[in-house]
C-alpha positions as CSV (number, residue, x, y, z in Angstrom):
1,M,-14.3,9.7,26.1
2,L,-17.2,11.3,28.0
3,E,-18.0,8.5,30.5
4,N,-18.4,10.8,33.5
5,I,-20.7,13.3,31.9
6,K,-24.5,12.9,32.0
7,I,-26.2,14.5,29.1
8,Y,-29.9,15.1,28.3
9,S,-31.3,15.8,24.8
10,D,-34.6,15.1,23.1
11,D,-32.9,14.8,19.8
12,I,-32.3,11.1,18.9
13,Y,-29.4,11.9,16.5
14,W,-27.5,13.9,19.1
15,N,-28.1,11.2,21.6
16,R,-26.6,8.7,19.2
17,I,-23.5,10.9,18.9
18,F,-23.2,11.3,22.7
19,S,-23.6,7.6,23.2
20,D,-20.9,6.9,20.6
21,L,-18.6,9.3,22.5
22,G,-19.3,7.4,25.7
23,A,-21.5,9.9,27.5
24,V,-24.2,8.8,29.9
25,L,-27.6,9.6,28.5
26,T,-30.2,10.7,31.1
27,D,-34.0,10.6,30.6
28,S,-34.5,13.9,32.6
29,P,-32.8,17.3,32.4
30,N,-32.9,17.3,36.2
31,N,-30.3,14.4,36.3
32,A,-28.0,15.9,33.7
33,D,-24.7,17.6,33.9
34,V,-25.4,19.1,30.5
35,V,-28.8,19.9,29.0
36,F,-27.9,19.9,25.3
37,D,-31.3,21.1,24.0
38,V,-30.6,24.6,25.5
39,S,-27.0,24.8,24.3
40,D,-25.6,27.5,22.0
41,I,-23.7,25.0,19.9
42,T,-23.2,25.8,16.2
43,T,-22.7,23.2,13.6
44,P,-20.7,22.0,11.9
45,I,-18.5,21.0,14.8
46,S,-15.6,18.6,15.1
47,V,-15.6,15.8,17.6
48,S,-12.9,17.4,19.7
49,E,-14.7,20.7,19.7
50,L,-18.0,19.0,20.7
51,K,-16.2,17.0,23.5
52,N,-14.5,20.2,24.8
53,Y,-17.8,22.0,24.7
54,L,-19.6,19.3,26.7
55,I,-16.8,19.0,29.3
56,M,-16.7,22.7,29.9
57,R,-20.5,22.9,30.2
58,A,-20.7,20.0,32.7
59,N,-21.2,20.8,36.3
60,N,-17.6,20.8,37.7
61,S,-18.4,22.2,41.1
62,D,-17.9,19.0,43.1
63,I,-14.9,17.6,41.2
64,I,-12.2,19.5,43.0
65,K,-13.8,18.6,46.3
66,K,-13.9,14.9,45.3
67,V,-10.2,15.0,44.3
68,F,-8.9,16.8,47.3
69,N,-11.6,15.8,49.9
70,K,-12.0,19.5,50.7
71,D,-12.6,22.8,49.0
72,V,-9.4,24.0,47.3
73,V,-8.9,27.2,45.3
74,L,-6.5,26.7,42.4
75,P,-5.4,28.9,39.5
76,Q,-7.7,28.5,36.5
77,L,-5.4,26.3,34.4
78,Q,-4.6,23.9,37.2
79,H,-8.4,23.7,38.0
80,K,-9.2,22.9,34.4
81,I,-6.4,20.3,34.2
82,I,-7.7,18.5,37.2
83,V,-11.3,18.6,35.9
84,M,-10.2,17.3,32.5
85,L,-8.1,14.5,33.9
86,Y,-10.9,13.5,36.3
87,K,-13.3,13.3,33.4
88,N,-10.8,11.9,30.8
89,P,-8.2,9.7,32.5
90,D,-5.4,8.4,30.3
91,V,-5.1,11.2,27.8
92,N,-1.8,12.2,26.2
93,I,-0.5,15.7,26.3
94,S,-1.8,16.6,22.9
95,E,-5.3,15.4,23.8
96,L,-5.1,17.3,27.2
97,K,-4.1,20.5,25.4
98,S,-7.0,20.1,23.0
99,L,-9.4,19.6,25.9
100,L,-8.1,22.7,27.5
101,G,-8.5,24.7,24.3
102,V,-4.8,25.0,23.7
103,N,-3.5,24.3,20.2
104,P,-1.6,21.0,20.6
105,D,1.0,22.0,18.0
106,T,2.1,25.1,19.9
107,T,5.6,25.1,21.4
108,T,4.5,26.6,24.7
109,H,4.9,24.5,27.8
110,T,2.1,26.2,29.8
111,V,0.2,23.0,30.4
112,E,3.3,21.0,31.3
113,N,4.4,23.8,33.7
114,A,0.9,23.7,35.4
115,I,1.2,19.9,35.8
116,Y,4.8,20.4,37.2
117,N,3.5,23.0,39.7
118,L,0.6,20.7,40.8
119,R,3.1,17.9,41.4
120,K,5.4,20.2,43.3
121,I,2.6,21.3,45.7
122,Y,0.7,18.0,46.0
123,G,3.4,15.4,45.3
124,H,4.8,13.6,42.3
125,D,2.1,10.9,42.5
126,F,-0.7,13.4,42.3
127,I,-0.7,13.5,38.5
128,L,0.7,10.3,36.9
129,N,2.2,9.9,33.5
130,E,2.3,6.3,32.5
131,K,3.3,5.5,28.9
132,G,2.6,9.0,27.8
133,K,-0.9,9.0,29.3
134,Y,-1.8,11.4,32.1
135,R,-4.3,10.7,34.9
136,I,-4.9,11.8,38.5
137,G,-3.1,9.6,41.0
138,K,-3.1,10.1,44.8
139,L,-2.4,12.9,47.1
């Protein structure tokens, strides 16, 4: 779930949780995308809330450049969709909405429209949907 995020924490219990979620544990805060020990997290927290928190706190500055091979300025939602799909390939639309902080039960099609617009600009193969799972394809 969090395989592309490097997390640092001194707390062995949090490290166990991060490991169970698939995060990469680092032995130094200098190598981490997220230094959890200085976070403002409040407990109790659900797994989806924790995952969303960690993803949003991770250093995302290079992801867009990696995906596009250049700096690209995108609307906030499109930017977040690309970051989420980069870090969490093969998620369904409900999972993607949750990661983006949108209630998956809402009837709005904001996320789907943002994906449609990304495909319209960068090609249908840019964001793939295979068997209901979304992931970044090719430009």
